[in-house]
PDB file with one MODEL, atoms N, CA, C and O in Angstrom:
MODEL        1
ATOM      1  N   MET A   1     234.510 169.625 159.075  1.00  0.00           N
ATOM      2  CA  MET A   1     233.241 170.306 159.900  1.00  0.00           C
ATOM      3  C   MET A   1     234.277 170.086 161.173  1.00  0.00           C
ATOM      4  O   MET A   1     235.309 169.421 161.264  1.00  0.00           O
ATOM      5  N   PRO A   2     233.447 171.069 162.279  1.00  0.00           N
ATOM      6  CA  PRO A   2     234.395 171.262 163.416  1.00  0.00           C
ATOM      7  C   PRO A   2     233.487 169.859 164.280  1.00  0.00           C
ATOM      8  O   PRO A   2     234.144 169.310 165.165  1.00  0.00           O
ATOM      9  N   GLN A   3     232.477 169.477 164.102  1.00  0.00           N
ATOM     10  CA  GLN A   3     231.675 168.724 164.722  1.00  0.00           C
ATOM     11  C   GLN A   3     232.531 167.316 164.343  1.00  0.00           C
ATOM     12  O   GLN A   3     232.748 166.535 165.269  1.00  0.00           O
ATOM     13  N   CYS A   4     232.904 167.066 163.310  1.00  0.00           N
ATOM     14  CA  CYS A   4     233.506 165.702 163.156  1.00  0.00           C
ATOM     15  C   CYS A   4     234.643 165.768 163.946  1.00  0.00           C
ATOM     16  O   CYS A   4     234.928 164.914 164.786  1.00  0.00           O
ATOM     17  N   ARG A   5     235.462 166.997 163.645  1.00  0.00           N
ATOM     18  CA  ARG A   5     237.067 166.529 164.555  1.00  0.00           C
ATOM     19  C   ARG A   5     236.674 166.545 166.138  1.00  0.00           C
ATOM     20  O   ARG A   5     237.383 165.929 166.935  1.00  0.00           O
ATOM     21  N   TYR A   6     235.867 167.052 166.441  1.00  0.00           N
ATOM     22  CA  TYR A   6     235.782 167.232 168.004  1.00  0.00           C
ATOM     23  C   TYR A   6     234.869 165.857 168.467  1.00  0.00           C
ATOM     24  O   TYR A   6     234.716 165.619 169.665  1.00  0.00           O
ATOM     25  N   ALA A   7     234.235 164.914 167.341  1.00  0.00           N
ATOM     26  CA  ALA A   7     234.152 163.722 167.688  1.00  0.00           C
ATOM     27  C   ALA A   7     234.936 162.758 167.628  1.00  0.00           C
ATOM     28  O   ALA A   7     234.825 161.874 168.478  1.00  0.00           O
ATOM     29  N   GLN A   8     236.059 162.654 166.491  1.00  0.00           N
ATOM     30  CA  GLN A   8     237.399 162.397 166.184  1.00  0.00           C
ATOM     31  C   GLN A   8     238.173 162.363 167.698  1.00  0.00           C
ATOM     32  O   GLN A   8     238.651 161.471 168.397  1.00  0.00           O
ATOM     33  N   CYS A   9     238.034 163.763 167.804  1.00  0.00           N
ATOM     34  CA  CYS A   9     238.627 163.652 169.403  1.00  0.00           C
ATOM     35  C   CYS A   9     238.315 162.921 170.623  1.00  0.00           C
ATOM     36  O   CYS A   9     239.186 162.311 171.242  1.00  0.00           O
ATOM     37  N   LEU A  10     237.354 162.956 170.907  1.00  0.00           N
ATOM     38  CA  LEU A  10     236.847 162.235 171.915  1.00  0.00           C
ATOM     39  C   LEU A  10     236.595 160.953 171.507  1.00  0.00           C
ATOM     40  O   LEU A  10     235.974 160.401 172.416  1.00  0.00           O
ATOM     41  N   LYS A  11     236.804 160.065 170.414  1.00  0.00           N
ATOM     42  CA  LYS A  11     237.016 158.884 170.636  1.00  0.00           C
ATOM     43  C   LYS A  11     238.709 158.632 170.942  1.00  0.00           C
ATOM     44  O   LYS A  11     239.130 157.560 171.376  1.00  0.00           O
ATOM     45  N   LEU A  12     239.404 159.561 170.702  1.00  0.00           N
ATOM     46  CA  LEU A  12     240.853 159.019 171.256  1.00  0.00           C
ATOM     47  C   LEU A  12     241.012 159.060 173.012  1.00  0.00           C
ATOM     48  O   LEU A  12     241.885 158.585 173.738  1.00  0.00           O
ATOM     49  N   ARG A  13     239.772 159.842 173.327  1.00  0.00           N
ATOM     50  CA  ARG A  13     239.987 160.218 175.196  1.00  0.00           C
ATOM     51  C   ARG A  13     240.031 158.595 175.278  1.00  0.00           C
ATOM     52  O   ARG A  13     239.821 157.731 174.427  1.00  0.00           O
ATOM     53  N   ASN A  14     240.371 158.541 176.574  1.00  0.00           N
ATOM     54  CA  ASN A  14     240.435 157.215 177.537  1.00  0.00           C
ATOM     55  C   ASN A  14     238.664 157.353 178.246  1.00  0.00           C
ATOM     56  O   ASN A  14     238.220 158.435 178.629  1.00  0.00           O
ATOM     57  N   PRO A  15     238.016 156.304 178.290  1.00  0.00           N
ATOM     58  CA  PRO A  15     237.209 156.292 178.796  1.00  0.00           C
ATOM     59  C   PRO A  15     236.591 156.564 180.227  1.00  0.00           C
ATOM     60  O   PRO A  15     237.594 156.534 180.940  1.00  0.00           O
ATOM     61  N   GLN A  16     235.715 156.764 180.893  1.00  0.00           N
ATOM     62  CA  GLN A  16     235.956 157.329 182.187  1.00  0.00           C
ATOM     63  C   GLN A  16     235.598 156.061 183.362  1.00  0.00           C
ATOM     64  O   GLN A  16     234.408 155.914 183.643  1.00  0.00           O
ATOM     65  N   LYS A  17     236.329 155.415 183.843  1.00  0.00           N
ATOM     66  CA  LYS A  17     235.963 154.437 185.192  1.00  0.00           C
ATOM     67  C   LYS A  17     235.079 154.890 186.596  1.00  0.00           C
ATOM     68  O   LYS A  17     235.244 155.843 187.357  1.00  0.00           O
ATOM     69  N   LEU A  18     234.030 153.740 186.598  1.00  0.00           N
ATOM     70  CA  LEU A  18     233.623 154.791 188.233  1.00  0.00           C
ATOM     71  C   LEU A  18     233.414 153.430 188.800  1.00  0.00           C
ATOM     72  O   LEU A  18     233.078 152.340 188.337  1.00  0.00           O
ATOM     73  N   PHE A  19     233.799 153.985 190.199  1.00  0.00           N
ATOM     74  CA  PHE A  19     234.224 153.010 191.319  1.00  0.00           C
ATOM     75  C   PHE A  19     232.638 152.831 192.298  1.00  0.00           C
ATOM     76  O   PHE A  19     231.898 153.814 192.312  1.00  0.00           O
ATOM     77  N   ALA A  20     232.296 151.827 192.910  1.00  0.00           N
ATOM     78  CA  ALA A  20     231.343 151.616 193.664  1.00  0.00           C
ATOM     79  C   ALA A  20     231.925 152.120 194.854  1.00  0.00           C
ATOM     80  O   ALA A  20     233.108 151.787 194.913  1.00  0.00           O
ATOM     81  N   ARG A  21     231.545 152.804 195.843  1.00  0.00           N
ATOM     82  CA  ARG A  21     231.692 154.037 196.885  1.00  0.00           C
ATOM     83  C   ARG A  21     230.029 153.777 197.568  1.00  0.00           C
ATOM     84  O   ARG A  21     228.891 153.531 197.168  1.00  0.00           O
ATOM     85  N   CYS A  22     230.789 154.024 198.884  1.00  0.00           N
ATOM     86  CA  CYS A  22     229.691 154.560 199.797  1.00  0.00           C
ATOM     87  C   CYS A  22     229.821 156.257 200.540  1.00  0.00           C
ATOM     88  O   CYS A  22     230.798 156.880 200.954  1.00  0.00           O
ATOM     89  N   CYS A  23     228.350 156.601 200.465  1.00  0.00           N
ATOM     90  CA  CYS A  23     228.386 157.997 201.177  1.00  0.00           C
ATOM     91  C   CYS A  23     229.060 158.259 202.330  1.00  0.00           C
ATOM     92  O   CYS A  23     228.661 157.398 203.114  1.00  0.00           O
ATOM     93  N   SER A  24     229.755 158.867 202.817  1.00  0.00           N
ATOM     94  CA  SER A  24     230.813 159.377 204.001  1.00  0.00           C
ATOM     95  C   SER A  24     229.753 160.129 205.003  1.00  0.00           C
ATOM     96  O   SER A  24     230.212 160.667 206.011  1.00  0.00           O
ATOM     97  N   GLY A  25     228.544 160.169 204.781  1.00  0.00           N
ATOM     98  CA  GLY A  25     227.288 161.138 205.770  1.00  0.00           C
ATOM     99  C   GLY A  25     226.957 159.525 206.047  1.00  0.00           C
ATOM    100  O   GLY A  25     227.552 158.847 206.884  1.00  0.00           O
ATOM    101  N   CYS A  26     225.674 158.949 205.000  1.00  0.00           N
ATOM    102  CA  CYS A  26     224.886 158.129 205.321  1.00  0.00           C
ATOM    103  C   CYS A  26     224.746 156.608 204.891  1.00  0.00           C
ATOM    104  O   CYS A  26     223.919 155.728 205.131  1.00  0.00           O
ATOM    105  N   GLY A  27     226.183 156.699 203.984  1.00  0.00           N
ATOM    106  CA  GLY A  27     226.552 155.220 203.982  1.00  0.00           C
ATOM    107  C   GLY A  27     225.903 154.471 203.008  1.00  0.00           C
ATOM    108  O   GLY A  27     226.015 153.248 203.090  1.00  0.00           O
ATOM    109  N   VAL A  28     224.932 155.176 201.668  1.00  0.00           N
ATOM    110  CA  VAL A  28     224.332 154.846 200.907  1.00  0.00           C
ATOM    111  C   VAL A  28     225.457 154.341 199.808  1.00  0.00           C
ATOM    112  O   VAL A  28     226.658 154.567 199.660  1.00  0.00           O
ATOM    113  N   ALA A  29     224.600 153.649 199.201  1.00  0.00           N
ATOM    114  CA  ALA A  29     225.671 153.162 197.778  1.00  0.00           C
ATOM    115  C   ALA A  29     225.664 153.917 196.434  1.00  0.00           C
ATOM    116  O   ALA A  29     224.702 153.881 195.667  1.00  0.00           O
ATOM    117  N   LEU A  30     226.894 154.661 196.179  1.00  0.00           N
ATOM    118  CA  LEU A  30     226.696 155.368 194.876  1.00  0.00           C
ATOM    119  C   LEU A  30     228.029 155.040 193.995  1.00  0.00           C
ATOM    120  O   LEU A  30     228.947 154.388 194.493  1.00  0.00           O
ATOM    121  N   GLN A  31     228.081 155.526 192.668  1.00  0.00           N
ATOM    122  CA  GLN A  31     229.431 155.463 192.194  1.00  0.00           C
ATOM    123  C   GLN A  31     229.956 156.715 192.335  1.00  0.00           C
ATOM    124  O   GLN A  31     229.425 157.701 192.848  1.00  0.00           O
ATOM    125  N   SER A  32     231.077 156.599 191.825  1.00  0.00           N
ATOM    126  CA  SER A  32     232.226 158.198 191.948  1.00  0.00           C
ATOM    127  C   SER A  32     233.337 157.583 190.883  1.00  0.00           C
ATOM    128  O   SER A  32     233.505 156.379 190.688  1.00  0.00           O
ATOM    129  N   PRO A  33     234.059 158.655 190.235  1.00  0.00           N
ATOM    130  CA  PRO A  33     235.431 158.573 189.557  1.00  0.00           C
ATOM    131  C   PRO A  33     236.517 158.434 190.537  1.00  0.00           C
ATOM    132  O   PRO A  33     237.598 158.181 190.004  1.00  0.00           O
ATOM    133  N   TYR A  34     236.538 158.531 191.875  1.00  0.00           N
ATOM    134  CA  TYR A  34     237.295 158.653 192.936  1.00  0.00           C
ATOM    135  C   TYR A  34     237.931 157.149 193.191  1.00  0.00           C
ATOM    136  O   TYR A  34     236.943 156.416 193.160  1.00  0.00           O
ATOM    137  N   ALA A  35     239.067 156.350 193.423  1.00  0.00           N
ATOM    138  CA  ALA A  35     238.761 155.313 193.442  1.00  0.00           C
ATOM    139  C   ALA A  35     238.350 155.123 195.288  1.00  0.00           C
ATOM    140  O   ALA A  35     238.256 155.987 196.160  1.00  0.00           O
ATOM    141  N   PRO A  36     238.168 153.534 195.356  1.00  0.00           N
ATOM    142  CA  PRO A  36     238.459 153.477 197.120  1.00  0.00           C
ATOM    143  C   PRO A  36     239.632 153.931 198.103  1.00  0.00           C
ATOM    144  O   PRO A  36     239.505 154.545 199.162  1.00  0.00           O
ATOM    145  N   GLU A  37     240.728 153.510 197.536  1.00  0.00           N
ATOM    146  CA  GLU A  37     241.594 154.054 198.048  1.00  0.00           C
ATOM    147  C   GLU A  37     242.642 155.310 198.164  1.00  0.00           C
ATOM    148  O   GLU A  37     243.812 155.350 198.545  1.00  0.00           O
ATOM    149  N   ARG A  38     241.711 156.363 197.660  1.00  0.00           N
ATOM    150  CA  ARG A  38     241.840 157.680 197.458  1.00  0.00           C
ATOM    151  C   ARG A  38     241.290 158.460 199.041  1.00  0.00           C
ATOM    152  O   ARG A  38     240.375 157.811 199.548  1.00  0.00           O
ATOM    153  N   PRO A  39     241.562 159.276 199.573  1.00  0.00           N
ATOM    154  CA  PRO A  39     241.539 159.765 200.741  1.00  0.00           C
ATOM    155  C   PRO A  39     240.178 160.704 200.312  1.00  0.00           C
ATOM    156  O   PRO A  39     239.424 160.858 201.273  1.00  0.00           O
ATOM    157  N   GLU A  40     239.780 161.274 199.216  1.00  0.00           N
ATOM    158  CA  GLU A  40     238.308 162.269 199.437  1.00  0.00           C
ATOM    159  C   GLU A  40     237.435 161.644 200.385  1.00  0.00           C
ATOM    160  O   GLU A  40     237.586 160.569 200.965  1.00  0.00           O
ATOM    161  N   ARG A  41     236.508 162.469 200.457  1.00  0.00           N
ATOM    162  CA  ARG A  41     234.912 162.153 201.189  1.00  0.00           C
ATOM    163  C   ARG A  41     234.427 162.208 200.112  1.00  0.00           C
ATOM    164  O   ARG A  41     234.410 163.129 199.295  1.00  0.00           O
ATOM    165  N   ILE A  42     233.854 160.819 200.070  1.00  0.00           N
ATOM    166  CA  ILE A  42     232.594 161.115 198.772  1.00  0.00           C
ATOM    167  C   ILE A  42     230.843 161.249 199.606  1.00  0.00           C
ATOM    168  O   ILE A  42     230.601 160.628 200.641  1.00  0.00           O
ATOM    169  N   PHE A  43     229.939 162.035 199.008  1.00  0.00           N
ATOM    170  CA  PHE A  43     228.723 162.264 199.764  1.00  0.00           C
ATOM    171  C   PHE A  43     227.649 162.025 198.318  1.00  0.00           C
ATOM    172  O   PHE A  43     227.771 162.118 197.096  1.00  0.00           O
ATOM    173  N   CYS A  44     226.827 161.754 199.063  1.00  0.00           N
ATOM    174  CA  CYS A  44     225.474 161.227 198.114  1.00  0.00           C
ATOM    175  C   CYS A  44     224.969 162.941 198.309  1.00  0.00           C
ATOM    176  O   CYS A  44     225.300 163.724 199.199  1.00  0.00           O
ATOM    177  N   GLU A  45     224.065 163.163 197.135  1.00  0.00           N
ATOM    178  CA  GLU A  45     223.082 164.523 196.882  1.00  0.00           C
ATOM    179  C   GLU A  45     222.715 165.074 198.097  1.00  0.00           C
ATOM    180  O   GLU A  45     222.746 166.292 198.275  1.00  0.00           O
ATOM    181  N   GLY A  46     222.336 164.206 199.035  1.00  0.00           N
ATOM    182  CA  GLY A  46     221.122 164.862 200.194  1.00  0.00           C
ATOM    183  C   GLY A  46     222.475 165.285 200.942  1.00  0.00           C
ATOM    184  O   GLY A  46     222.777 166.478 200.948  1.00  0.00           O
ATOM    185  N   CYS A  47     223.253 164.393 201.537  1.00  0.00           N
ATOM    186  CA  CYS A  47     224.663 164.386 202.516  1.00  0.00           C
ATOM    187  C   CYS A  47     225.340 166.181 201.990  1.00  0.00           C
ATOM    188  O   CYS A  47     225.549 167.087 202.797  1.00  0.00           O
ATOM    189  N   TYR A  48     225.532 166.260 200.656  1.00  0.00           N
ATOM    190  CA  TYR A  48     226.253 167.123 200.333  1.00  0.00           C
ATOM    191  C   TYR A  48     225.392 168.494 200.406  1.00  0.00           C
ATOM    192  O   TYR A  48     225.905 169.601 200.572  1.00  0.00           O
ATOM    193  N   VAL A  49     224.221 168.291 200.280  1.00  0.00           N
ATOM    194  CA  VAL A  49     223.194 169.855 200.464  1.00  0.00           C
ATOM    195  C   VAL A  49     223.099 169.760 201.866  1.00  0.00           C
ATOM    196  O   VAL A  49     222.805 170.888 202.263  1.00  0.00           O
ATOM    197  N   LYS A  50     223.186 169.095 202.681  1.00  0.00           N
ATOM    198  CA  LYS A  50     222.667 169.476 204.146  1.00  0.00           C
ATOM    199  C   LYS A  50     224.256 169.968 204.995  1.00  0.00           C
ATOM    200  O   LYS A  50     224.435 170.625 206.020  1.00  0.00           O
ATOM    201  N   SER A  51     225.144 169.366 204.116  1.00  0.00           N
ATOM    202  CA  SER A  51     227.020 169.978 205.112  1.00  0.00           C
ATOM    203  C   SER A  51     226.895 171.471 204.934  1.00  0.00           C
ATOM    204  O   SER A  51     226.109 172.135 204.259  1.00  0.00           O
ATOM    205  N   PRO A  52     227.712 171.751 205.585  1.00  0.00           N
ATOM    206  CA  PRO A  52     228.067 173.319 206.116  1.00  0.00           C
ATOM    207  C   PRO A  52     229.365 173.616 205.431  1.00  0.00           C
ATOM    208  O   PRO A  52     230.456 173.087 205.646  1.00  0.00           O
ATOM    209  N   VAL A  53     229.028 174.656 204.475  1.00  0.00           N
ATOM    210  CA  VAL A  53     230.085 175.535 203.913  1.00  0.00           C
ATOM    211  C   VAL A  53     231.392 175.858 204.459  1.00  0.00           C
ATOM    212  O   VAL A  53     231.674 176.832 205.157  1.00  0.00           O
ATOM    213  N   VAL A  54     232.335 174.707 203.964  1.00  0.00           N
ATOM    214  CA  VAL A  54     233.485 175.301 204.571  1.00  0.00           C
ATOM    215  C   VAL A  54     234.554 176.401 203.864  1.00  0.00           C
ATOM    216  O   VAL A  54     235.510 176.834 204.508  1.00  0.00           O
TER     217      VAL A  54
ENDMDL
END
């Protein structure tokens, strides 16, 4: 069955690691798949919605 093969493939994948980060806009604590040493700016949902479209 395709569902069984899909489930077996998912078991082979590495688990996603989440890092503790702070929002670049307001400083609230959140979790992100981006490591703290990476240059990406991380935003909480509220700050993301308020940010202007670039």
